[in-house]
C-alpha positions as a Python dict, from the first residue, in 0.01 Angstrom:
ca = {
    (1, 'M'): (0, 0, 0),
    (2, 'E'): (198, -257, -194),
    (3, 'Y'): (380, -538, -11),
    (4, 'R'): (689, -711, -145),
    (5, 'Q'): (870, -1027, -48),
    (6, 'L'): (1190, -953, 145),
    (7, 'G'): (1451, -1139, -56),
    (8, 'R'): (1407, -1515, -52),
    (9, 'S'): (1235, -1505, 286),
    (10, 'G'): (864, -1556, 334),
    (11, 'L'): (834, -1211, 491),
    (12, 'R'): (620, -950, 317),
    (13, 'V'): (703, -587, 387),
    (14, 'S'): (535, -264, 285),
    (15, 'V'): (717, -75, 10),
    (16, 'L'): (756, 213, 255),
    (17, 'T'): (921, 159, 594),
    (18, 'M'): (889, 398, 886),
    (19, 'G'): (1233, 531, 977),
    (20, 'T'): (1315, 644, 1330),
    (21, 'M'): (1652, 820, 1310),
    (22, 'T'): (1467, 1142, 1402),
    (23, 'F'): (1352, 992, 1734),
    (24, 'G'): (1531, 1121, 2045),
    (25, 'G'): (1741, 1406, 1911),
    (26, 'K'): (2047, 1325, 2119),
    (27, 'G'): (2402, 1421, 2019),
    (28, 'N'): (2471, 1445, 1647),
    (29, 'F'): (2131, 1292, 1570),
    (30, 'G'): (1968, 1612, 1693),
    (31, 'K'): (2062, 1758, 1353),
    (32, 'V'): (1806, 1535, 1179),
    (33, 'G'): (1520, 1555, 1431),
    (34, 'S'): (1402, 1526, 1790),
    (35, 'T'): (1074, 1335, 1782),
    (36, 'D'): (940, 1248, 2129),
    (37, 'V'): (707, 966, 2235),
    (38, 'D'): (388, 1156, 2149),
    (39, 'G'): (527, 1246, 1809),
    (40, 'A'): (632, 885, 1753),
    (41, 'R'): (282, 761, 1838),
    (42, 'R'): (135, 1005, 1587),
    (43, 'Q'): (377, 889, 1317),
    (44, 'L'): (287, 526, 1391),
    (45, 'D'): (-81, 614, 1357),
    (46, 'L'): (-25, 776, 1017),
    (47, 'C'): (189, 487, 895),
    (48, 'A'): (-58, 224, 1014),
    (49, 'E'): (-342, 411, 843),
    (50, 'A'): (-141, 410, 517),
    (51, 'G'): (-71, 36, 545),
    (52, 'V'): (296, 50, 652),
    (53, 'N'): (387, -268, 843),
    (54, 'F'): (764, -222, 880),
    (55, 'I'): (969, 1, 1115),
    (56, 'D'): (1346, 51, 1106),
    (57, 'T'): (1566, 172, 1391),
    (58, 'A'): (1918, 116, 1528),
    (59, 'D'): (2073, 97, 1872),
    (60, 'V'): (2312, 383, 1790),
    (61, 'Y'): (2036, 630, 1698),
    (62, 'S'): (2050, 885, 1982),
    (63, 'Q'): (2245, 622, 2181),
    (64, 'G'): (1943, 400, 2239),
    (65, 'A'): (1681, 674, 2278),
    (66, 'S'): (1528, 597, 1938),
    (67, 'E'): (1466, 236, 2039),
    (68, 'E'): (1331, 344, 2379),
    (69, 'I'): (1086, 590, 2224),
    (70, 'L'): (978, 333, 1966),
    (71, 'G'): (927, 77, 2242),
    (72, 'E'): (700, 317, 2429),
    (73, 'A'): (507, 410, 2114),
    (74, 'L'): (456, 44, 2019),
    (75, 'E'): (302, -61, 2350),
    (76, 'G'): (-27, -234, 2283),
    (77, 'R'): (38, -279, 1911),
    (78, 'R'): (376, -450, 1879),
    (79, 'D'): (218, -739, 1689),
    (80, 'K'): (92, -503, 1418),
    (81, 'F'): (441, -410, 1297),
    (82, 'L'): (765, -574, 1192),
    (83, 'V'): (1059, -412, 1369),
    (84, 'A'): (1415, -397, 1236),
    (85, 'T'): (1715, -272, 1431),
    (86, 'K'): (2092, -280, 1392),
    (87, 'V'): (2418, -358, 1570),
    (88, 'R'): (2782, -259, 1514),
    (89, 'F'): (2854, 99, 1624),
    (90, 'S'): (2981, 206, 1963),
    (91, 'M'): (2732, 205, 2250),
    (92, 'G'): (2981, 288, 2526),
    (93, 'K'): (3342, 365, 2611),
    (94, 'R'): (3462, 13, 2692),
    (95, 'P'): (3671, -178, 2436),
    (96, 'N'): (3397, -435, 2363),
    (97, 'D'): (3109, -186, 2330),
    (98, 'A'): (3134, -187, 1949),
    (99, 'G'): (3195, -420, 1657),
    (100, 'L'): (3057, -754, 1547),
    (101, 'S'): (3214, -988, 1801),
    (102, 'R'): (2998, -1259, 1956),
    (103, 'H'): (3021, -1067, 2285),
    (104, 'H'): (2894, -738, 2143),
    (105, 'I'): (2627, -884, 1913),
    (106, 'V'): (2460, -1086, 2189),
    (107, 'A'): (2486, -809, 2449),
    (108, 'A'): (2359, -546, 2204),
    (109, 'C'): (2066, -765, 2098),
    (110, 'E'): (1957, -813, 2459),
    (111, 'A'): (1989, -439, 2525),
    (112, 'S'): (1782, -358, 2214),
    (113, 'L'): (1511, -601, 2323),
    (114, 'R'): (1491, -428, 2661),
    (115, 'R'): (1466, -83, 2504),
    (116, 'L'): (1209, -200, 2250),
    (117, 'K'): (1008, -379, 2522),
    (118, 'S'): (987, -683, 2296),
    (119, 'D'): (1076, -1050, 2314),
    (120, 'H'): (1202, -1061, 1954),
    (121, 'I'): (1350, -854, 1671),
    (122, 'D'): (1200, -922, 1330),
    (123, 'L'): (1507, -820, 1128),
    (124, 'Y'): (1847, -780, 1296),
    (125, 'Q'): (2100, -605, 1074),
    (126, 'V'): (2476, -569, 1102),
    (127, 'H'): (2505, -193, 1059),
    (128, 'Q'): (2852, -176, 903),
    (129, 'W'): (3152, -393, 823),
    (130, 'D'): (3389, -507, 1099),
    (131, 'G'): (3719, -605, 941),
    (132, 'Q'): (3879, -710, 1270),
    (133, 'T'): (3633, -979, 1382),
    (134, 'P'): (3640, -1315, 1200),
    (135, 'L'): (3328, -1351, 990),
    (136, 'E'): (3278, -1702, 1128),
    (137, 'E'): (3233, -1551, 1475),
    (138, 'T'): (2984, -1289, 1356),
    (139, 'V'): (2788, -1543, 1152),
    (140, 'E'): (2774, -1791, 1440),
    (141, 'A'): (2647, -1526, 1683),
    (142, 'L'): (2370, -1419, 1445),
    (143, 'D'): (2277, -1782, 1380),
    (144, 'T'): (2253, -1845, 1756),
    (145, 'L'): (2020, -1546, 1801),
    (146, 'V'): (1787, -1669, 1528),
    (147, 'R'): (1777, -2025, 1660),
    (148, 'S'): (1710, -1893, 2013),
    (149, 'G'): (1400, -1707, 1889),
    (150, 'K'): (1530, -1362, 1983),
    (151, 'V'): (1573, -1273, 1616),
    (152, 'R'): (1355, -1382, 1323),
    (153, 'Y'): (1565, -1274, 1021),
    (154, 'I'): (1907, -1117, 965),
    (155, 'G'): (2044, -864, 718),
    (156, 'A'): (2350, -660, 633),
    (157, 'S'): (2392, -286, 586),
    (158, 'N'): (2658, -70, 421),
    (159, 'Y'): (2866, -366, 305),
    (160, 'S'): (3073, -351, -13),
    (161, 'G'): (3023, -619, -276),
    (162, 'W'): (3312, -836, -162),
    (163, 'H'): (3214, -798, 204),
    (164, 'L'): (2865, -917, 124),
    (165, 'M'): (2969, -1212, -92),
    (166, 'K'): (3229, -1323, 163),
    (167, 'A'): (2968, -1316, 440),
    (168, 'L'): (2717, -1510, 231),
    (169, 'G'): (2990, -1761, 148),
    (170, 'V'): (3068, -1818, 516),
    (171, 'Q'): (2698, -1855, 594),
    (172, 'D'): (2654, -2114, 319),
    (173, 'R'): (2973, -2302, 407),
    (174, 'T'): (2879, -2327, 777),
    (175, 'H'): (2509, -2398, 706),
    (176, 'S'): (2417, -2089, 908),
    (177, 'V'): (2112, -1867, 876),
    (178, 'R'): (2156, -1644, 573),
    (179, 'F'): (2106, -1271, 522),
    (180, 'V'): (1769, -1200, 362),
    (181, 'S'): (1836, -833, 292),
    (182, 'Q'): (2086, -553, 263),
    (183, 'Q'): (2016, -196, 366),
    (184, 'I'): (2194, 50, 138),
    (185, 'H'): (2197, 410, 20),
    (186, 'Y'): (2048, 423, -329),
    (187, 'T'): (1898, 728, -496),
    (188, 'P'): (1891, 895, -839),
    (189, 'Q'): (2181, 1108, -711),
    (190, 'A'): (2376, 802, -589),
    (191, 'R'): (2340, 496, -811),
    (192, 'E'): (2680, 342, -729),
    (193, 'A'): (2501, 41, -579),
    (194, 'E'): (2419, -68, -934),
    (195, 'Y'): (2782, -170, -998),
    (196, 'E'): (2787, -457, -746),
    (197, 'L'): (2523, -445, -472),
    (198, 'V'): (2212, -454, -690),
    (199, 'P'): (2345, -741, -909),
    (200, 'I'): (2438, -933, -593),
    (201, 'A'): (2086, -881, -457),
    (202, 'L'): (1937, -1023, -777),
    (203, 'D'): (2182, -1312, -800),
    (204, 'Q'): (2175, -1408, -430),
    (205, 'G'): (1810, -1340, -353),
    (206, 'L'): (1848, -1045, -117),
    (207, 'G'): (1587, -777, -66),
    (208, 'I'): (1710, -418, -81),
    (209, 'L'): (1607, -171, 189),
    (210, 'V'): (1700, 186, 99),
    (211, 'W'): (1810, 434, 366),
    (212, 'S'): (1780, 809, 307),
    (213, 'P'): (1604, 766, -30),
    (214, 'L'): (1565, 1145, -57),
    (215, 'A'): (1942, 1188, -6),
    (216, 'G'): (1903, 1379, 319),
    (217, 'G'): (1647, 1609, 152),
    (218, 'L'): (1860, 1687, -155),
    (219, 'L'): (1596, 1530, -381),
    (220, 'S'): (1291, 1670, -202),
    (221, 'G'): (1272, 1986, -416),
    (222, 'K'): (1394, 2211, -134),
    (223, 'Y'): (1738, 2252, -288),
    (224, 'R'): (1749, 2427, -627),
    (225, 'R'): (2028, 2544, -850),
    (226, 'G'): (2155, 2889, -752),
    (227, 'Q'): (1926, 2925, -451),
    (228, 'T'): (2016, 2967, -84),
    (229, 'E'): (1976, 2649, 120),
    (230, 'P'): (1658, 2656, 333),
    (231, 'E'): (1692, 2725, 705),
    (232, 'G'): (1652, 2429, 940),
    (233, 'T'): (1748, 2166, 682),
    (234, 'R'): (2011, 1898, 737),
    (235, 'R'): (2265, 2062, 507),
    (236, 'V'): (2245, 2394, 691),
    (237, 'N'): (2290, 2200, 1015),
    (238, 'Q'): (2615, 2046, 880),
    (239, 'W'): (2476, 1694, 826),
    (240, 'N'): (2695, 1579, 538),
    (241, 'E'): (2539, 1248, 431),
    (242, 'P'): (2535, 1174, 145),
    (243, 'P'): (2827, 1357, -16),
    (244, 'I'): (2769, 1560, -333),
    (245, 'R'): (3027, 1456, -593),
    (246, 'D'): (2886, 1638, -897),
    (247, 'E'): (2674, 1941, -814),
    (248, 'N'): (2575, 2011, -1174),
    (249, 'K'): (2451, 1656, -1223),
    (250, 'L'): (2262, 1675, -893),
    (251, 'Y'): (2073, 1983, -1007),
    (252, 'D'): (2007, 1830, -1349),
    (253, 'I'): (1838, 1541, -1164),
    (254, 'V'): (1645, 1783, -941),
    (255, 'D'): (1529, 1978, -1248),
    (256, 'A'): (1394, 1657, -1402),
    (257, 'L'): (1219, 1559, -1079),
    (258, 'V'): (1063, 1905, -1048),
    (259, 'E'): (943, 1895, -1410),
    (260, 'I'): (777, 1554, -1372),
    (261, 'A'): (630, 1646, -1034),
    (262, 'G'): (490, 1974, -1169),
    (263, 'A'): (318, 1801, -1458),
    (264, 'R'): (154, 1559, -1216),
    (265, 'G'): (72, 1814, -944),
    (266, 'V'): (273, 1628, -679),
    (267, 'S'): (599, 1694, -494),
    (268, 'P'): (949, 1608, -624),
    (269, 'A'): (992, 1394, -312),
    (270, 'E'): (702, 1172, -419),
    (271, 'I'): (851, 1129, -767),
    (272, 'T'): (1192, 1043, -623),
    (273, 'L'): (1048, 771, -401),
    (274, 'A'): (825, 635, -676),
    (275, 'Y'): (1128, 613, -908),
    (276, 'I'): (1345, 420, -663),
    (277, 'L'): (1062, 172, -614),
    (278, 'T'): (1091, 84, -983),
    (279, 'R'): (1456, -22, -948),
    (280, 'P'): (1544, -395, -951),
    (281, 'A'): (1545, -588, -620),
    (282, 'V'): (1419, -293, -412),
    (283, 'S'): (1185, -417, -138),
    (284, 'S'): (1120, -105, 69),
    (285, 'L'): (1226, 257, 119),
    (286, 'I'): (1291, 385, 471),
    (287, 'I'): (1120, 720, 512),
    (288, 'G'): (1190, 933, 816),
    (289, 'A'): (1033, 1270, 880),
    (290, 'R'): (1095, 1574, 1098),
    (291, 'T'): (732, 1685, 1063),
    (292, 'E'): (392, 1526, 1014),
    (293, 'E'): (356, 1707, 681),
    (294, 'Q'): (678, 1551, 551),
    (295, 'L'): (563, 1205, 654),
    (296, 'Q'): (224, 1243, 487),
    (297, 'T'): (392, 1362, 166),
    (298, 'N'): (630, 1068, 163),
    (299, 'L'): (352, 817, 230),
    (300, 'R'): (166, 934, -81),
    (301, 'A'): (456, 812, -297),
    (302, 'A'): (330, 454, -265),
    (303, 'E'): (33, 548, -483),
    (304, 'I'): (235, 687, -776),
    (305, 'K'): (314, 477, -1081),
    (306, 'L'): (556, 639, -1324),
    (307, 'T'): (510, 611, -1698),
    (308, 'D'): (779, 450, -1915),
    (309, 'E'): (868, 795, -2050),
    (310, 'E'): (910, 940, -1700),
    (311, 'R'): (1128, 650, -1595),
    (312, 'R'): (1346, 685, -1905),
    (313, 'K'): (1391, 1055, -1840),
    (314, 'L'): (1512, 990, -1486),
    (315, 'D'): (1720, 690, -1596),
    (316, 'D'): (1904, 903, -1852),
    (317, 'V'): (1970, 1208, -1635),
    (318, 'S'): (2096, 1001, -1339),
    (319, 'A'): (2279, 715, -1514),
    (320, 'P'): (2612, 622, -1353),
    (321, 'P'): (2916, 604, -1583),
    (322, 'L'): (3028, 255, -1679),
    (323, 'I'): (3356, 212, -1493),
    (324, 'Y'): (3587, -83, -1565),
    (325, 'P'): (3519, -373, -1613),
    (326, 'Y'): (3158, -284, -1698),
    (327, 'W'): (3227, -80, -2012),
    (328, 'H'): (3442, -366, -2135),
    (329, 'Q'): (3170, -621, -2058),
    (330, 'A'): (2914, -408, -2242),
    (331, 'Q'): (3142, -401, -2548),
    (332, 'T'): (3262, -763, -2553),
    (333, 'A'): (3033, -983, -2343),
    (334, 'S'): (2684, -869, -2439),
    (335, 'D'): (2606, -1208, -2597),
    (336, 'R'): (2646, -1391, -2262),
    (337, 'L'): (2506, -1158, -1993),
    (338, 'G'): (2263, -1279, -1730),
    (339, 'P'): (1977, -1096, -1554),
    (340, 'A'): (2202, -964, -1274),
    (341, 'D'): (2452, -826, -1529),
    (342, 'L'): (2174, -662, -1729),
    (343, 'S'): (2046, -471, -1428),
    (344, 'L'): (2345, -240, -1492),
    (345, 'L'): (2430, -303, -1857),
    (346, 'G'): (2087, -362, -2007),
    (347, 'A'): (2028, -7, -2131),
    (348, 'T'): (2375, 17, -2286),
    (349, 'V'): (2341, -321, -2457),
    (350, 'A'): (1993, -229, -2587),
    (351, 'K'): (2127, 91, -2748),
    (352, 'K'): (2396, -113, -2929),
    (353, 'S'): (2154, -365, -3075),
}
């Protein structure tokens, strides 16, 4: 297992993170899985054996049941793993049971600690933007939690580029603890993060944690052009994340993954994960699993190193179009681009030269 530095922090995380959205199976989350405590213990065993040292959860997953199950499964070995959880979404019917106010952040953190049976959270992430709470209030609450020892590091998730830069600006201006990471959706099927979020990560020293790196199973090899969707999968169960914007391009990507996987004698899922791990600023991929077999398959991805030819093939078939102002920068500013710019424009500039 490879370990990477999480942004500019001193924290080293395994390139694969154990995801727990399948734990609990309550409400809408039942569509993605219903792992119980025994199943969670078994997944922890497999991850520990593979060298995984990082676990990701959220208070909203099965309305706290995911954290509760993880807390039970971690008893006796909490110190062997780093645990990340999140705050933002509604955890009740009262008006202050959601958002990123000081009130909700502190109350949610304390509730997560109780469910996790822990005295600290290693990485506490704001799960989504809150445009109604002043950023200064959110930043101050997170800073207080870190300085109190209840939280070790903080991160953002699902922020747009301007949200993220505004938050970092407030943190710097107020001399508050800074985000060390952002958790985003980033796959060969969805490379929109390369417009702003990946360059920001490189420029600002943030680690990238990737959620749903197999695109809800779309890139696992189960879904093929012209074939009926498999029974029991997320799509059949009406789980619609992520959206499919170009079905033909999706299946072109799947065809390339299947071809590379077949030549190597591995699964398309392993190739997908191995490819994302080659992308700039990526620290770790969050892998969840409905079954033990799925988890074992995903864990094997850490051992795969793609060739330059394989990477180019996947780069080409999945490349996002250069929207404005990027096509204009590629045409007129190629003589003065920095490393963050080149994470998106590098291939285009290289073809011109």
